[in-house]
C-alpha positions as CSV (number, residue, x, y, z in Angstrom):
1,X,0.2,0.0,0.0
2,X,1.4,3.4,-1.1
3,X,0.2,6.8,0.5
4,X,1.9,9.8,1.8
5,X,1.6,13.4,2.9
6,X,4.1,15.5,1.0
7,X,4.2,18.3,3.5
8,X,5.6,15.9,6.1
9,X,8.4,18.6,7.2
10,X,5.6,20.8,8.6
11,X,4.3,17.8,10.7
12,X,7.8,17.1,11.8
13,X,8.4,20.6,13.1
14,X,8.2,21.2,16.8
15,X,5.4,23.5,18.0
16,X,7.5,25.4,20.1
17,X,10.1,26.6,17.5
18,X,10.2,30.2,16.7
19,X,9.3,30.7,13.0
20,X,11.1,32.7,10.2
21,X,8.6,35.4,8.6
22,X,7.8,33.2,5.5
23,X,7.0,30.0,7.6
24,X,3.5,28.8,8.9
25,X,3.7,25.2,10.3
26,X,1.2,22.4,9.9
27,X,-0.9,24.2,7.3
28,X,-2.5,22.6,4.4
29,X,-1.6,23.6,0.8
30,X,-4.1,22.1,-1.7
31,X,-1.5,21.9,-4.5
32,X,0.9,19.9,-2.1
33,X,-2.1,17.7,-0.8
34,X,-2.8,16.7,-4.6
35,X,0.9,15.6,-5.1
36,X,0.1,12.2,-3.4
37,X,-0.8,11.2,-6.9
38,X,2.8,11.2,-7.7
39,X,3.1,8.0,-5.8
40,X,1.5,6.2,-8.7
41,X,5.1,6.4,-10.3
42,X,6.4,4.0,-7.6
43,X,3.4,1.5,-8.0
44,X,4.3,-2.1,-9.0
45,X,1.4,-4.3,-10.6
46,X,-1.1,-5.3,-7.7
47,X,-0.1,-2.2,-5.4
48,X,-2.8,-0.2,-3.9
49,X,-2.5,3.3,-4.0
50,X,-4.5,5.6,-1.6
51,X,-4.8,9.2,-2.4
52,X,-6.5,12.1,-0.4
53,X,-8.8,12.9,-3.5
54,X,-10.1,11.0,-6.6
55,X,-7.7,10.5,-9.5
56,X,-9.0,11.4,-13.2
57,X,-9.3,8.3,-15.2
58,X,-7.4,9.8,-18.3
59,X,-4.5,10.5,-15.8
60,X,-4.4,6.7,-14.6
61,X,-4.8,5.5,-18.3
62,X,-1.9,7.7,-19.4
63,X,0.2,6.2,-16.3
64,X,-0.8,2.6,-17.0
65,X,0.1,3.3,-21.0
66,X,3.6,4.8,-20.0
67,X,4.4,2.3,-17.3
68,X,2.7,-1.0,-18.4
69,X,1.5,-1.4,-14.9
70,X,-2.1,-1.8,-13.4
71,X,-2.5,-0.8,-9.8
72,X,-5.5,-0.5,-7.6
73,X,-6.7,2.8,-6.3
74,X,-8.6,3.9,-3.4
75,X,-9.6,7.8,-2.9
76,X,-10.7,9.1,0.5
77,X,-12.8,12.0,-1.3
78,X,-12.0,15.0,0.3
79,X,-11.4,14.4,4.0
80,X,-9.9,17.8,4.9
81,X,-6.6,19.1,6.4
82,X,-4.0,17.1,8.2
83,X,-2.0,13.9,7.2
84,X,-3.6,11.5,4.9
85,X,-2.7,8.7,7.2
86,X,-4.9,10.3,10.0
87,X,-7.9,10.1,7.7
88,X,-7.2,6.5,6.8
89,X,-7.2,5.6,10.6
90,X,-10.4,7.4,11.1
91,X,-12.0,5.4,8.2
92,X,-13.0,1.8,9.2
93,X,-13.9,1.1,5.4
94,X,-10.5,1.8,4.4
95,X,-8.9,0.2,7.3
96,X,-10.9,-3.1,6.3
97,X,-9.7,-2.8,2.8
98,X,-6.0,-2.4,3.8
99,X,-5.7,-5.1,6.6
100,X,-2.7,-7.2,6.1
101,X,-1.0,-4.7,3.6
102,X,2.6,-3.8,3.7
103,X,2.9,0.0,3.9
104,X,5.3,1.9,1.6
105,X,4.8,5.6,2.7
106,X,6.1,8.9,1.3
107,X,7.3,9.7,4.8
108,X,7.0,8.4,8.3
109,X,4.7,10.6,10.5
110,X,3.3,9.4,13.7
111,X,0.1,8.4,12.2
112,X,2.3,6.4,9.6
113,X,3.8,4.6,12.4
114,X,0.5,3.6,13.9
115,X,-1.0,2.5,10.5
116,X,2.2,0.3,9.8
117,X,1.8,-1.4,13.1
118,X,5.0,0.0,14.4
119,X,7.1,-1.9,11.5
120,X,8.8,1.4,10.6
121,X,11.5,3.7,12.0
122,X,9.8,5.7,14.8
123,X,8.5,9.2,13.9
124,X,10.8,10.7,16.6
125,X,13.9,9.2,14.8
126,X,12.6,10.2,11.3
127,X,11.9,13.8,12.4
128,X,15.4,14.0,14.0
129,X,17.3,12.7,10.9
130,X,15.4,14.7,8.4
131,X,16.2,18.1,10.5
132,X,18.7,20.4,8.9
133,X,20.1,20.7,12.6
134,X,21.1,17.0,12.6
135,X,22.6,16.8,9.2
136,X,24.5,20.1,9.5
137,X,26.1,18.7,12.8
138,X,26.9,15.4,10.9
139,X,28.7,17.4,8.3
140,X,30.7,19.0,11.0
141,X,31.6,15.8,12.7
142,X,32.4,13.9,9.4
143,X,34.7,17.1,8.4
144,X,32.8,17.6,5.1
145,X,32.8,20.9,3.2
146,X,29.8,23.2,3.5
147,X,28.8,23.3,7.2
148,X,26.6,26.0,8.5
149,X,26.4,27.5,12.0
150,X,23.6,26.1,14.2
151,X,22.2,29.0,16.3
152,X,19.9,28.9,19.5
153,X,19.5,32.5,20.2
154,X,18.7,35.6,18.3
155,X,22.0,37.3,19.1
156,X,23.8,34.3,17.8
157,X,21.8,34.3,14.6
158,X,22.7,38.0,14.0
159,X,26.3,37.3,14.8
160,X,26.4,34.5,12.3
161,X,24.9,36.4,9.5
162,X,27.3,39.4,10.0
163,X,30.1,37.0,10.0
164,X,29.3,35.9,6.6
165,X,29.2,39.7,5.4
166,X,25.4,39.4,4.5
167,X,26.1,36.5,2.1
168,X,24.0,34.3,4.1
169,X,21.0,31.9,4.1
170,X,18.9,31.3,7.1
171,X,17.4,27.9,7.1
172,X,14.5,26.5,9.3
173,X,15.5,22.9,10.3
174,X,12.4,21.5,9.0
175,X,12.0,23.7,5.8
176,X,11.4,22.2,2.5
177,X,11.9,23.3,-1.0
178,X,12.8,26.9,-0.2
179,X,9.7,27.5,1.7
180,X,11.4,28.0,5.0
181,X,14.6,29.5,3.8
182,X,15.5,33.2,3.7
183,X,18.5,35.0,1.9
184,X,19.7,37.9,3.9
185,X,21.7,40.4,1.7
186,X,21.3,43.4,3.8
187,X,21.2,44.7,7.5
188,X,17.6,46.0,7.0
189,X,16.5,42.6,6.2
190,X,18.3,41.0,9.2
191,X,16.8,43.5,11.4
192,X,13.4,42.7,10.2
193,X,13.9,39.0,10.8
194,X,15.5,39.9,14.4
195,X,12.4,41.9,15.4
196,X,10.1,38.9,14.3
197,X,11.9,36.4,16.1
198,X,12.4,38.3,19.2
199,X,8.8,38.8,19.4
200,X,8.2,35.1,19.3
201,X,11.0,34.4,22.0
202,X,9.3,37.0,24.4
203,X,6.2,34.9,23.8
204,X,8.2,31.7,25.0
205,X,9.1,30.2,21.7
206,X,12.8,28.9,21.3
207,X,15.1,29.6,18.3
208,X,16.8,26.8,16.2
209,X,18.2,27.8,12.9
210,X,21.1,27.0,10.6
211,X,23.0,29.8,9.0
212,X,24.9,28.9,5.9
213,X,26.9,30.9,3.5
214,X,25.4,31.4,0.2
215,X,27.8,29.4,-2.2
216,X,28.5,30.3,-5.9
217,X,27.2,27.2,-7.4
218,X,27.4,25.6,-10.8
219,X,24.8,22.8,-10.3
220,X,22.6,21.3,-7.8
221,X,22.2,17.7,-7.7
222,X,21.1,14.8,-5.4
223,X,22.1,11.3,-4.5
224,X,19.7,8.6,-3.8
225,X,20.2,5.4,-1.6
226,X,18.0,2.7,0.0
227,X,19.3,1.9,3.5
228,X,18.4,-1.5,5.0
229,X,17.4,-2.0,8.6
230,X,20.6,-4.0,9.2
231,X,22.6,-1.2,7.8
232,X,23.4,-2.4,4.5
233,X,22.8,0.2,1.8
234,X,22.5,0.5,-2.1
235,X,23.4,3.7,-4.2
236,X,20.8,4.2,-6.6
237,X,22.2,7.0,-8.6
238,X,22.4,10.8,-9.0
239,X,19.9,13.3,-10.3
240,X,21.0,16.6,-11.6
241,X,18.5,19.3,-10.3
242,X,16.8,22.5,-11.9
243,X,15.8,24.7,-9.0
244,X,13.9,28.0,-9.5
245,X,15.2,30.4,-6.7
246,X,15.4,27.8,-3.8
247,X,12.5,25.5,-5.0
248,X,12.9,22.1,-7.0
249,X,11.7,22.4,-10.5
250,X,12.9,19.4,-12.3
251,X,15.4,16.4,-12.1
252,X,17.4,14.6,-14.9
253,X,19.8,12.0,-15.0
254,X,23.2,13.5,-14.2
255,X,25.8,14.0,-16.9
256,X,28.9,11.8,-16.5
257,X,30.9,15.1,-16.5
258,X,29.2,16.3,-13.5
259,X,30.7,14.3,-10.7
260,X,32.5,10.9,-10.2
261,X,29.7,8.8,-9.0
262,X,32.1,6.3,-7.3
263,X,33.9,9.2,-5.4
264,X,30.6,10.8,-4.4
265,X,29.1,7.5,-3.3
266,X,32.4,6.6,-1.3
267,X,32.2,10.0,0.3
268,X,28.8,9.4,1.7
269,X,29.6,6.2,3.0
270,X,30.0,7.4,6.6
271,X,26.4,9.1,6.4
272,X,24.7,5.8,6.0
273,X,26.2,4.3,9.3
274,X,25.3,7.6,11.1
275,X,21.5,7.0,9.9
276,X,21.4,3.4,10.9
277,X,23.2,4.4,14.4
278,X,20.2,6.9,14.8
279,X,17.6,4.3,14.2
280,X,16.6,5.1,10.6
281,X,16.3,2.8,7.5
282,X,14.3,3.2,4.4
283,X,14.8,5.7,1.3
284,X,17.4,8.4,1.4
285,X,18.1,11.4,-0.8
286,X,20.9,13.7,0.0
287,X,21.0,17.2,-1.6
288,X,24.3,18.2,-2.9
289,X,26.0,21.0,-4.9
290,X,28.9,21.7,-7.0
291,X,30.4,25.1,-6.7
292,X,31.9,27.4,-9.4
293,X,35.5,26.6,-8.0
294,X,35.0,22.8,-8.6
295,X,34.2,22.1,-4.8
296,X,31.5,19.5,-4.1
297,X,29.4,20.1,-1.1
298,X,28.3,16.5,-0.7
299,X,25.7,17.1,2.1
300,X,23.4,20.2,2.1
301,X,20.6,18.2,3.7
302,X,19.3,14.8,4.2
303,X,15.7,13.8,3.1
304,X,15.1,10.4,4.8
305,X,12.0,9.8,2.9
306,X,11.0,9.2,-0.6
307,X,11.6,12.2,-2.9
308,X,10.9,13.7,-6.3
309,X,14.5,12.8,-7.1
310,X,14.0,9.1,-6.3
311,X,10.9,9.2,-8.5
312,X,12.8,10.6,-11.4
313,X,15.5,7.7,-11.0
314,X,12.5,5.3,-11.4
315,X,11.3,7.2,-14.5
316,X,14.7,7.0,-16.0
317,X,15.0,3.4,-15.3
318,X,11.6,2.9,-17.3
319,X,13.0,4.8,-20.1
320,X,16.2,3.0,-20.3
321,X,14.3,-0.2,-21.2
322,X,13.6,1.4,-24.6
323,X,16.9,3.3,-25.2
324,X,15.5,6.7,-23.6
325,X,16.3,8.8,-20.8
326,X,13.5,9.8,-18.3
327,X,13.0,13.4,-16.7
328,X,10.7,14.8,-14.2
329,X,9.6,18.4,-14.9
330,X,7.1,20.8,-13.3
331,X,4.8,22.9,-15.3
332,X,2.7,25.7,-13.7
333,X,-0.2,27.0,-15.5
334,X,-2.9,29.8,-15.3
335,X,-6.4,28.3,-16.1
336,X,-9.6,29.8,-17.4
337,X,-12.6,28.8,-15.6
338,X,-13.9,25.3,-16.8
339,X,-10.7,24.1,-17.8
340,X,-9.2,21.2,-16.2
341,X,-6.4,18.7,-16.5
342,X,-8.2,17.0,-19.4
343,X,-7.3,20.0,-21.6
344,X,-3.7,19.6,-20.7
345,X,-4.0,15.9,-21.5
346,X,-5.8,16.9,-24.9
347,X,-2.7,19.3,-25.5
348,X,-0.4,16.5,-25.3
349,X,-2.3,14.0,-27.4
350,X,0.3,14.1,-30.1
351,X,3.2,13.7,-27.9
352,X,1.8,11.3,-25.4
353,X,4.3,8.6,-24.4
354,X,2.8,5.0,-24.9
355,X,5.6,2.9,-22.9
356,X,7.7,2.2,-25.9
357,X,10.8,3.6,-27.8
358,X,8.9,6.4,-29.2
359,X,9.6,9.8,-27.1
360,X,6.9,11.4,-25.3
361,X,5.4,13.1,-22.3
362,X,3.1,11.5,-19.4
363,X,1.0,13.5,-17.0
364,X,1.9,12.3,-13.8
365,X,-0.8,14.2,-11.6
366,X,-3.2,17.2,-11.7
367,X,-6.7,15.6,-11.3
368,X,-7.6,18.5,-9.1
369,X,-6.4,21.1,-11.6
370,X,-8.9,24.0,-12.0
371,X,-9.0,27.7,-12.4
372,X,-7.2,29.8,-11.7
373,X,-4.5,27.3,-12.2
374,X,-1.7,25.2,-10.5
375,X,1.1,23.1,-11.0
376,X,1.4,19.6,-12.6
377,X,4.3,17.2,-12.9
378,X,5.0,15.6,-16.2
379,X,7.5,12.9,-17.3
380,X,9.5,13.5,-20.3
381,X,10.9,10.4,-22.0
382,X,13.5,11.3,-24.9
383,X,16.6,10.4,-26.3
384,X,19.8,11.4,-24.4
385,X,20.8,15.0,-25.0
386,X,17.2,15.9,-26.4
387,X,15.7,17.3,-23.0
388,X,15.9,21.0,-23.8
389,X,14.3,20.6,-27.3
390,X,11.7,18.3,-25.6
391,X,10.7,21.0,-23.0
392,X,10.3,23.6,-25.6
393,X,8.0,21.1,-27.6
394,X,6.0,20.6,-24.3
395,X,5.6,24.5,-24.1
396,X,4.6,24.7,-27.8
397,X,1.8,22.3,-27.3
398,X,0.5,23.7,-24.2
399,X,0.5,27.4,-25.7
400,X,-1.2,25.9,-29.0
401,X,-3.9,24.5,-26.9
402,X,-4.9,27.9,-25.4
403,X,-3.2,27.3,-22.1
404,X,-1.0,29.6,-20.2
405,X,2.2,28.3,-18.7
406,X,4.0,30.4,-16.0
407,X,7.2,30.2,-14.7
408,X,9.0,28.0,-16.8
409,X,12.8,27.8,-16.7
410,X,15.8,26.4,-18.5
411,X,18.0,23.9,-16.7
412,X,21.1,25.4,-15.2
């Protein structure tokens, strides 16, 4: 059984932590809620996928054509805010349907652990190893490049930022995809952040933040692993990431020239025992960076959960069966009233991927897409070196269908 809550970080975040101005914890974003459809990309034949809302039949048909797999599906309707696992536990009909199933979640929350009858790492361990505080201190202990400074007072935060000569990023330990990260290029911005934090400290909240130098980078990339309960691990591969600002926008197979994969995996070999010692096992994604001077920052943060990069690796493995490469891309659209994901599927009718050696595009989610718009993830299956041309073709088809893309960017 596959299910998941894609804003897991907000539920791991302790309630007594002071928040940066851009952060609100535990809130529900409809676009993030609908991302659980992406777990269909992990499904094997016979799996059961549970999603918060119904999936459009046409989306499911496209997935079946692209992957050649049929999976069972159960939608909760629209159960309201909160982790999807919480709603499953409260629905006896669903509980009866899943009895005896092995659970493969997106991430482990307290409700996930209960649902899996405690056959997963504890939620306390998972929250700990996913925090940027934990990974930052691990980087320091291992002597790897790129460590930031963990601060626990507002005064220490101010000192840490000033020490970087205002070339600093402030990171919430439970932030995700740039939503809980602030760049501080001026004293005025620092003063505003300081005021917000001091008010919260005066109200009884505590400070825990990571201050990191903003690096001059060439590329973002991520390494992916599977860690067994006994400590054995498998290196699954590297994905080159495209970010818009600090938010993930797409993943593609890393070019051989990007980094020596063997050296990278060996460098991270000490990270896996640390996760095992902490009590974690399961999927691991590690965000990394190649700097302008050639330095590799091997551990920016650790995602001890499933990830979009891991999904992209699965897409690429599917593509390799037919001599293609697989890419994960995000498309943001403005939509007029009455238009839905079916209009997007129609736009791609001439380039739909059918699971063979002919390049094409598969829409991976978006069943709830409606005016005024939103974001959809697509898989692009194409020949090596053709991804830029295919992204442009994708845009051309979207625009020709009368849809309005927004925020499209080229890969770095």
